[in-house]
N, C-alpha and C positions, 0 to 999 in steps of 0.2 A: 600245847607247845613248840613248836621244832624251828629250827633256826638252821642254813648251810653259812657256813662262815669263811670269810677272806681276810681282807686287812678289815671290812670291817661286815655290818650282818648287810646281806644282801639277797637276804628271803629271812621271814619272819612272818610267821599267821599262828593265830588261833586264839584261842579265849583262856586270861588270865585276869581272872576275880571277876572285875565291870569291866573291864576292857577288851575290846577285839580286835586284834590287830590282823588284816587283810591287804592284799592287795589291788590297784585303779591300776588307771591308764598310766597314771604320771606319779608311781611309785606305792610306797606303805601310806598307810595311812591307818589311825587307832578312831576307835568310834567307841560308844557307851555300849555295854551286852544289853540286851536286849529282849528277853523270851519272845520265841517264834509264835506267832498266832495262826489258827490256820480257817479265820471266817467262813463260813458255808450259809451269809444270807444270800436272797438271792442277787442282790445288784453283785454282789464278790464274784458269783458263782458266769454272773453274765457277762462278767470283764472277764473273768480266766478264758471265758470260749471264744469271746472275740480276740484273745492274745493266739489262741491255737487256730480260730479261725486265719486270721490273717498269717499266722509265721506258715502253715500249711497250704496257703494260695501263692506264696512267694515261691515256694518250693516247686511249685508247677509252671514258674516263669523261663518265657524263654532268655535264651542269651542276652540278644539283644534289649532285652526289658531289663534283665539283671545289670547290664552297663550303665542302660539311662539313668537307674537307679543309684548305682554307684557314683554316676555325675551327680544326680541331686546331692547326695549324699556329702558330697565335698562342698557344697556352697552351706553347707550346713554348721555353725558353731554352735559349740554347746559348754557354758564354765560347767566344769566343776564344782559343787559346793561347798567342797570340803578343802580342795588347793588352790584354789582360786584359778587355774588352768584350763586352756578353750581344748579343743578335739574335735575332730569332726566324728559320726557316726555312723555306725556300718552302715549298707547299703540296706538288708535287713532290718535294720533296727528304726532306720528312715520310713520306709516301708509302713512298718509293725505299729509305731507311734502315728500316724497317718491314720493307719488301718482302725484301730483301736475306736479313736476319735471320732471315724466316721460312720462306724457301725453304732457304736451310744448314740448316735445323731438316726442314724436310719439301720433299725436293727435289719430288717429284710431287703434290706439295699446290695448291692454287687460292686465291688470293692473296685476303684480306680485303679489299674495296673498301671498305667502311665504317672508321671508325677508332675506337680503341679506346676505349672511353665511360668507362673509370675508371683511375687510375693504377697502376702496376704499380713494387710496394714490393720487390720482389725476394724473398728466402725467410730464414729465423733460422738457417740453418745456417751457418759459418763454414769456412774452407779453410784448411789449413796447408800447407807446402812443405817437404819436404827430398832431398838426395840420399846415397840409401839406400847406393848401389855406382857404381862406374865407370860414365858413363856414362847413367845414370840421374838425371831429378827425376822425385819422386812428389809428386802432390799429394794428401791428405788430406781429407776429410768429418768433419763433426764430428757429423751425422747425416745422417740421409733427406733426400734433397730433395722438397720438396711436389709434390705430383700437380700436372702441367703445368708442372712448370718445371725446366730445364738449366741445367747449370753449363757457361760458357766457359771455357776453360784457357789462360793466353797465356804466351808468356814475351817477354823482348826478350833479346838477345845482347848484353854490354857488353865495351869494349875492354881493359876492368879494371877492379877493384876499385874505383877512385874516379872511375868514370865516371858522370854520373847519369843516369839514368833517363828517356827521354822517354816523353811519354803517349801520343806518336801514333806509339810505335815498335815496340811488344808484335804481335806477330803470332800469329795461331791456330793451337793446336796439336792442341785436342780439344774433343768437345763428350761432356760425361760426368754422369750421373745417380746420385747419390753414397746410396747404400745400406745397411743396418746388417752387410749380409751380404758387402757387394762397398765398403768405403771408401777404398778409395787404386785412384788411373786413374797410370800409370808412363807417363812421355815419354821418350825414345831421345834422347839429345841427343849434340855433339860435344863434348869437353875444353873448357873456358872460365869466365866468369863469365858469372850469367844474372840477370832480374831478371825475377820472377813474379808474375800478376795472372790476377784471375775476375771473372767477372760473372754475373750471373744473367739466366735469359733466357725469356719466358713462350711457352710451346712455338704457340701460335693465335694471336697477334696481332705474335710479333714482336720487342715490346719488350723493351727490355733495361735493367740496373742500370749506372750509372759505373762502370768498370773499380775494382775494389779490390786496391792494391798490397802484395806480401806481401814477406819478405826477400829480398837478393839472396843467389845459392846459388854456391859453384865445383864444377862437375862436373871428374873429374879424371880418368886416364889409369891404367887395370891395369897394377898392377908384379909383377914375377916374383919373389917371395923362398922360395928353398930349392924351386925346382921348380912353386912354388906359384903360381895368378895369385892375387892382391891385391888389392885397393885402397888409395887414400891414403881420410883420413878428408875427408868435406867441409867445409866454412867458411861461415860466414856473414859479410859482411860488419860491419864493427864498425859 
């Protein structure tokens, strides 16, 4: 822990017990200390590769291209989840954010070098969630996704039904295009409590809507009754 002092603490950062103090765009913030992890799963390696590819692509841009992304970044307002204050991203952050989403949907595609020219407002369908059987969470679309739009499905495992989901802790589970012929997508999970969410992504630009939260679900174990494998009914948190 170290500090630079004047009439008050101007700069304080480091770890003290279970608390981490660090700087942000809007001043000092305190967060719980979490032991760092370095997952090496296939999806995690892919995401890191998309970040690197997007960052290197930005470095090759011409001055006019960078200026266009700087102008685009000024149209984006991001709310800091800790302080509640809003700010504009940098040009490279705006580009990389779209680039990573674009590459997730189009791994072999060519990154768009010009910013989107219009706002993406999402889709008109809704998505519901249930747990119809043990070890499964099912997402159901109310209709067809619009042409060029894909739905991203996310989950967050919770320690208990009383735990409030964190907006930053949802994890990608699947991409899916809902149709009337195939209106559902099942995700296999281990038993426990889950918060579900979804958002819409535009295939050609990587633009995405805000997360739309869904009711919490309890996924149960299969049980044996009279020689038959059944499952307990899932429950929604009150």
